[in-house]
C-alpha positions in Angstrom: -27.7 0.4 18.3 -27.9 3.0 15.5 -27.7 1.4 12.0 -24.9 2.9 10.0 -25.6 3.7 6.4 -23.1 3.5 3.6 -22.7 7.3 3.6 -22.2 7.5 7.4 -19.6 4.7 7.3 -17.6 6.5 4.6 -17.9 9.7 6.6 -16.6 8.1 9.8 -13.7 6.4 7.9 -12.9 9.7 6.2 -12.7 11.4 9.5 -10.0 8.9 10.6 -8.2 9.3 7.3 -7.4 13.0 7.5 -4.1 13.9 5.8 -4.0 10.4 4.4 -3.6 11.5 0.8 -0.7 9.9 -1.0 0.8 10.5 -4.4 3.1 8.1 -6.3 4.2 7.0 -9.8 3.6 3.5 -11.0 5.1 2.2 -14.3 2.9 0.2 -16.6 3.0 -1.4 -20.0 6.1 -0.3 -22.0 7.2 1.6 -18.9 4.4 4.1 -19.2 4.4 6.2 -16.0 1.1 6.8 -14.3 0.6 9.4 -11.6 -1.6 8.2 -8.8 -3.2 10.1 -5.9 -5.3 8.7 -3.1 -7.0 11.8 -1.5 -9.7 12.8 0.9 -10.7 15.7 -1.4 -14.0 15.5 -3.1 -12.6 16.1 -6.6 -9.4 15.1 -8.4 -6.9 18.0 -8.5 -4.9 19.5 -11.3 -1.6 18.1 -12.1 1.2 20.1 -13.8 3.4 18.6 -16.6 6.1 21.2 -17.1 4.2 24.4 -18.0 0.9 22.6 -18.8 -1.8 21.9 -16.2 -4.6 19.3 -16.6 -7.0 17.7 -14.2 -6.4 14.2 -13.0 -9.0 11.5 -13.9 -11.1 9.6 -11.4 -10.0 6.0 -11.1 -12.2 4.9 -8.1 -14.7 6.9 -6.1 -15.3 6.4 -2.3 -17.3 3.3 -1.6 -18.3 0.8 1.0 -18.0 -2.6 -0.7 -20.4 -5.3 0.5 -18.8 -8.3 2.2 -17.7 -10.9 -0.3 -16.3 -14.4 0.3 -12.7 -14.1 1.6 -10.0 -16.4 3.0 -11.5 -15.9 6.5 -14.8 -16.9 7.9 -17.6 -14.3 7.6 -17.4 -13.9 11.4 -13.8 -12.7 11.0 -14.4 -10.5 8.0 -16.2 -7.2 7.3 -17.1 -5.0 4.4 -14.3 -3.0 2.9 -14.6 0.8 3.3 -12.6 3.0 0.9 -13.5 6.5 1.9 -10.9 8.2 -0.3 -10.9 9.1 -3.9 -8.3 7.5 -6.2 -7.1 9.8 -9.1 -4.7 9.1 -11.9 -3.2 10.6 -15.0 -0.8 9.2 -17.6 2.5 11.2 -17.6 3.3 12.3 -21.1 6.5 11.1 -22.7 9.3 13.7 -22.4 7.9 15.3 -19.2 10.7 16.9 -17.2 8.7 18.0 -14.2 5.4 16.7 -12.8 3.7 18.2 -9.8 0.5 17.9 -7.8 0.2 21.1 -5.9 3.6 21.5 -4.2 4.4 17.8 -4.5 7.1 16.9 -7.0 6.6 13.5 -8.5 9.5 11.1 -9.2 9.9 10.5 -13.0 11.5 7.6 -14.7 15.1 7.8 -15.8 16.2 7.2 -19.4 18.1 4.2 -18.1 17.5 2.5 -14.8 20.8 1.7 -13.1 19.9 1.7 -9.4 17.0 -0.6 -8.4 15.6 -1.3 -5.0 13.8 -4.7 -4.6 11.5 -5.2 -1.6 8.7 -7.7 -0.9 6.3 -9.0 1.7 6.0 -5.7 3.6 2.7 -5.8 5.6 2.2 -6.7 9.2 0.8 -10.2 9.6 -2.5 -10.5 11.5 -4.2 -13.8 10.7 -6.4 -15.8 13.0 -6.2 -19.1 11.0 -2.4 -19.2 11.6 -2.5 -17.7 15.1 0.0 -15.3 13.7 -0.2 -11.8 15.2 2.9 -9.8 14.5 3.7 -6.9 16.8 2.7 -4.1 14.4 3.3 -1.5 17.1 7.0 -2.4 17.6 9.2 -1.1 14.8 11.9 -3.7 15.7 9.4 -6.5 15.0 7.6 -4.7 12.2 10.3 -2.6 10.6 8.9 -1.8 7.1 9.0 2.0 7.8 12.7 1.7 8.6 13.4 -0.4 5.6 11.5 2.1 3.3 13.5 5.0 4.8 16.8 3.3 4.3 16.0 2.2 0.8 14.9 5.8 -0.1 18.2 7.1 1.3 20.0 4.9 -1.2 18.4 7.1 -3.9 17.2 4.5 -6.4 16.0 5.1 -9.9 13.3 2.5 -9.5 11.6 0.5 -6.8 10.3 -3.0 -7.5 7.9 -4.5 -5.0 7.5 -8.3 -5.6 4.1 -8.5 -3.9 2.2 -9.0 -0.6 1.6 -5.4 0.6 -1.3 -6.2 2.8 -1.4 -8.6 5.8 -3.8 -7.2 8.4 -6.6 -9.6 7.6 -8.2 -10.2 11.0 -8.6 -8.4 14.3 -5.9 -8.3 16.8 -6.9 -10.4 19.9 -8.0 -8.5 22.9 -5.1 -8.1 25.4 -2.4 -8.4 22.8 -0.3 -5.1 23.2 1.9 -5.9 20.2 -1.0 -5.2 17.7 -3.5 -3.5 19.9 -5.5 -0.9 18.0 -4.5 -2.1 14.6 -7.0 -1.7 11.7 -7.8 -4.9 10.0 -9.8 -6.2 7.0 -9.3 -5.2 3.4 -10.4 -1.5 3.4 -8.4 1.7 3.2 -7.5 1.8 6.9 -5.6 -1.5 6.8 -4.0 -0.6 3.5 -2.9 2.7 4.9 -1.4 1.1 8.0 0.3 -1.7 6.1 1.7 0.1 3.1 1.0 3.8 2.5 2.1 5.2 5.9 5.2 3.1 6.5 6.2 3.2 2.8 5.7 7.0 2.4 9.4 7.9 2.1 10.1 5.3 -0.5 7.0 6.2 -2.5 8.4 9.7 -2.9 11.9 8.5 -3.9 11.4 6.9 -7.3 8.8 5.4 -9.6 7.5 1.9 -8.7 6.8 -1.4 -10.4 4.0 -3.0 -8.5 4.0 -6.9 -8.6 0.8 -8.6 -7.3 1.1 -11.1 -4.6 -1.2 -13.8 -3.3 -2.3 -11.4 -0.5 -3.7 -9.2 -3.3 -5.8 -12.0 -4.9 -9.5 -11.4 -5.1 -10.3 -13.5 -2.0 -8.0 -11.2 0.0 -7.0 -7.6 -0.7 -7.8 -7.7 -4.4 -10.3 -4.8 -4.2 -7.7 -2.4 -2.9 -5.1 -3.8 -5.4 -7.3 -2.8 -8.3 -8.5 0.5 -6.9 -5.1 1.8 -6.0 -2.1 -0.2 -7.1 -2.3 -2.0 -10.5 -1.0 0.0 -13.4 -3.8 -1.0 -15.8 -7.3 0.6 -16.0 -9.8 -0.3 -13.4 -12.6 -2.1 -15.1 -16.0 -3.3 -13.8 -15.9 -7.1 -13.5 -12.1 -7.1 -13.0 -12.2 -5.3 -9.7 -12.7 -8.3 -7.4 -16.0 -6.9 -6.0 -18.1 -9.8 -7.1 -16.7 -13.3 -6.5 -18.5 -14.5 -9.7 -16.0 -12.5 -11.7 -12.9 -13.7 -10.0 -11.8 -15.6 -13.1 -11.2 -12.1 -14.6 -10.0 -10.3 -11.5 -7.4 -12.9 -10.5 -5.5 -12.9 -13.7 -3.5 -10.3 -15.8 -1.3 -10.4 -18.8 2.4 -9.8 -18.4 3.9 -6.5 -19.5 7.4 -5.2 -20.0 9.1 -2.1 -18.5 12.2 -1.1 -20.6 15.2 -0.5 -18.4 17.4 0.9 -21.1 20.6 -0.4 -22.5 19.1 -3.6 -24.0 17.5 -4.7 -20.7 13.9 -4.9 -19.6 11.8 -6.0 -16.6 8.8 -8.2 -17.3 6.0 -8.1 -14.7 4.1 -11.4 -14.2 1.0 -11.9 -12.2 1.0 -15.3 -10.4 -1.1 -14.2 -7.5 -3.6 -17.0 -7.8 -1.4 -20.0 -8.2 -1.3 -23.1 -6.0 1.6 -24.7 -4.1 0.8 -28.0 -5.7 0.6 -29.0 -9.4 -2.4 -27.7 -11.3 -4.8 -30.3 -12.8 -5.8 -30.4 -16.4 -9.2 -28.8 -15.8 -8.1 -26.0 -13.5 -8.6 -22.6 -15.1 -5.2 -21.6 -13.6 -3.4 -24.1 -15.8 -5.1 -22.7 -18.9 -4.4 -19.1 -17.9 -0.8 -19.7 -16.9 0.0 -21.6 -20.1 -1.2 -18.6 -22.0 0.9 -16.5 -19.6 4.0 -18.5 -20.6 3.4 -17.8 -24.3 3.0 -14.1 -23.7 6.1 -14.0 -21.5 8.1 -15.7 -24.2 6.9 -13.2 -26.8 7.9 -10.2 -24.5 11.3 -11.7 -23.8 12.2 -11.4 -27.5 12.1 -7.6 -27.1 15.4 -7.3 -25.2 18.8 -8.9 -24.8 18.6 -9.1 -21.0 15.4 -10.0 -19.3 14.5 -9.8 -15.6 11.1 -11.3 -14.6 9.4 -10.0 -11.5 6.6 -12.2 -10.0 5.6 -13.1 -6.5 6.0 -16.9 -6.1 9.6 -18.2 -6.5 9.5 -20.6 -9.4 13.1 -21.7 -8.9 13.7 -21.1 -5.2 13.7 -23.2 -2.0 11.7 -23.0 1.3 12.5 -24.9 4.5 10.4 -26.5 7.2 10.9 -28.7 10.2 9.1 -32.1 10.4 7.7 -33.6 13.6 11.2 -35.0 14.4 12.7 -31.5 14.2 14.6 -32.2 10.9 15.0 -29.5 8.3 13.4 -30.4 5.0 13.2 -28.4 1.8 10.3 -27.7 -0.4 10.8 -26.7 -4.1 9.7 -23.8 -6.2 6.1 -23.1 -7.0 4.7 -26.3 -8.4 1.6 -24.6 -9.8 3.5 -22.4 -12.2 6.0 -25.2 -12.8 3.3 -27.6 -13.9 1.7 -25.2 -16.3 5.0 -23.9 -17.8 6.7 -27.3 -18.0 3.9 -28.6 -20.2 5.3 -26.2 -22.8 9.0 -26.1 -22.0 10.7 -28.8 -19.8 13.1 -26.1 -18.7 10.1 -24.2 -17.3 11.1 -20.6 -18.3 11.6 -19.2 -21.8 15.3 -19.4 -22.8 15.8 -15.6 -23.0 14.9 -15.1 -19.3 18.0 -14.3 -17.3 16.9 -13.3 -13.7 13.8 -14.0 -11.6 12.8 -11.6 -8.8 10.2 -13.0 -6.3 9.0 -12.8 -2.7 6.5 -15.0 -0.9 9.1 -16.9 1.1 9.8 -14.6 4.1 13.6 -14.6 3.7 16.3 -13.5 1.3 17.7 -16.0 -1.1 19.8 -16.4 -4.3 20.0 -19.6 -6.4 22.1 -19.9 -9.6 22.3 -22.9 -11.9 24.8 -24.8 -14.1 21.8 -25.9 -16.1 20.2 -23.3 -18.5 17.9 -21.8 -15.9 17.7 -18.2 -14.9 19.1 -17.0 -11.6 16.4 -16.8 -8.9 16.4 -14.0 -6.2 13.9 -14.0 -3.4 13.3 -10.7 -1.5 10.4 -11.5 0.8 12.2 -10.0 3.8 11.0 -6.4 4.1 8.6 -6.3 7.0 6.4 -9.3 7.3 7.0 -11.8 10.1 10.0 -13.8 9.0 10.5 -17.4 8.3 12.7 -19.0 11.1 13.8 -22.3 9.7 17.2 -21.7 8.1 18.1 -23.0 4.6 21.2 -25.2 4.7 24.6 -23.8 3.8 25.2 -26.9 1.7 22.3 -28.5 -0.1 21.6 -32.2 0.3 22.8 -34.2 -2.7 20.3 -34.0 -5.6 18.3 -31.2 -4.1 16.6 -29.1 -6.8 13.9 -26.5 -6.8 12.5 -27.9 -10.1 13.2 -31.1 -12.2 16.4 -30.7 -14.1 17.5 -27.5 -12.3 21.1 -28.1 -11.3 22.1 -25.7 -8.5 25.6 -24.2 -8.8 25.5 -21.5 -6.2 23.0 -20.7 -3.4 23.0 -18.0 -0.7 20.4 -17.1 2.0 19.5 -14.9 4.9 16.8 -16.2 7.2 15.3 -14.2 10.1 16.7 -10.8 8.9 14.7 -7.8 7.7 16.0 -5.6 4.9 16.0 -4.8 1.2 18.0 -5.7 -1.9 19.7 -3.3 -4.3 20.8 -3.8 -7.9 23.3 -1.6 -9.7 24.0 -2.0 -13.4 27.7 -2.5 -14.2 27.7 -3.8 -17.8 25.5 -4.9 -20.7 24.5 -8.1 -18.8 26.1 -7.5 -15.5 24.7 -6.2 -12.2 26.0 -5.9 -8.7 23.5 -7.0 -6.0 23.7 -5.9 -2.3 21.7 -7.4 0.5 21.0 -4.7 3.1 19.5 -4.6 6.6 17.0 -2.2 8.0 19.6 0.5 8.4 21.0 0.0 4.8 24.1 -1.8 6.0 25.5 -4.3 3.5 25.1 -7.9 4.7 26.0 -9.7 1.5 27.2 -8.9 -2.0 26.4 -10.8 -5.2 27.3 -10.5 -8.9 25.0 -11.2 -11.9 26.6 -12.1 -15.2 23.9 -13.1 -17.7 21.7 -15.8 -16.3 24.2 -16.8 -13.5 25.1 -15.2 -10.2 27.4 -15.8 -7.2 27.5 -14.3 -3.8 30.3 -13.6 -1.3 28.6 -15.4 1.5 26.6 -18.7 1.3 24.7 -17.7 4.4 24.3 -14.4 6.3 24.6 -15.0 10.0 
């Protein structure tokens, strides 16, 4: 068998990636827009800002990255091939028109009033769980339909609350639902999971990219840093060497101004645990520092929305061996770190939490001084099937001291969430299915919310 070199592997992958180039705009610290391009071209192209033309900068060159420790066994893993060039350029303030060739890039609005929220969009292929989603069936893997319907709503901003990549292991032989699917953590899996099905929505508006646990260093972190994160790509923070994961797995929060006294704060909780963090765990140290920076950022605006992947104040459901439905609380890793500083867990100026991770849609609002929690992990990945109860058991709480006033949910339904600003601290929320049809309506007023339906059937 002929031994393939790094160059030949990249060449072979490039041949299969023809016409794969994708351009999009991601918002970073202080809402700074960054133009990104993933291209098969050998050099970064020119980008035009109004009448001025400049060349895009190289963010990441094509590479075959050696196999590193992952969440799968070495036998079920492989090196990650990124045959394409990633280019970027900061978009100057005041730019009215930005173009790469004939492609017009979406620019940020002065005030964001129409926001799409999606999450958990990849197609799940994971040997350890025996979970092989039918990626070839758009009714069972509908992210492309969700993205098209969300783009048709014409948002000002798209917020993805994490978990873009799910094709971790090979589809078993004889499984027609996922036959032929790429897998692993290289470009081909990223392309199939995100860039191809999400293409219409990438063109529709700027994005805020939130990092999920599937983008941690032991999973798809290499692609996350090469293509998605709004911050600079730095050696040692790129997830290529497991010895540097204490750098690559953590990021400082940053704020994106929404206008009108509101802001969105992006928080990286990708490496948390479901259980409480012990005193010596570096995550406990990192997340306590994260809390302090989150609190500082929250003082910049009168209305604060936090976007992170793991629901801090949401519920999940599971069946025990007797078939009974039980609830599990919000993420106890983050709770344990944050509550050591503040028993109420979140800084007092936080009004709304947007999260994913739980593969369902959910709203939880509190009579106690906790922010409203929305969960939007229902945009493509194999859904959770155990329904949340319409009425919570007495005393049920997602965190100590969090007194639930209203809760609404939709389990086993794919779609996206929209937010429309209606006042200084008021937003209308709609829960929409894969065609964009409204399935539930909620209203946010400050740090509280209420929905028309307690459960979407």
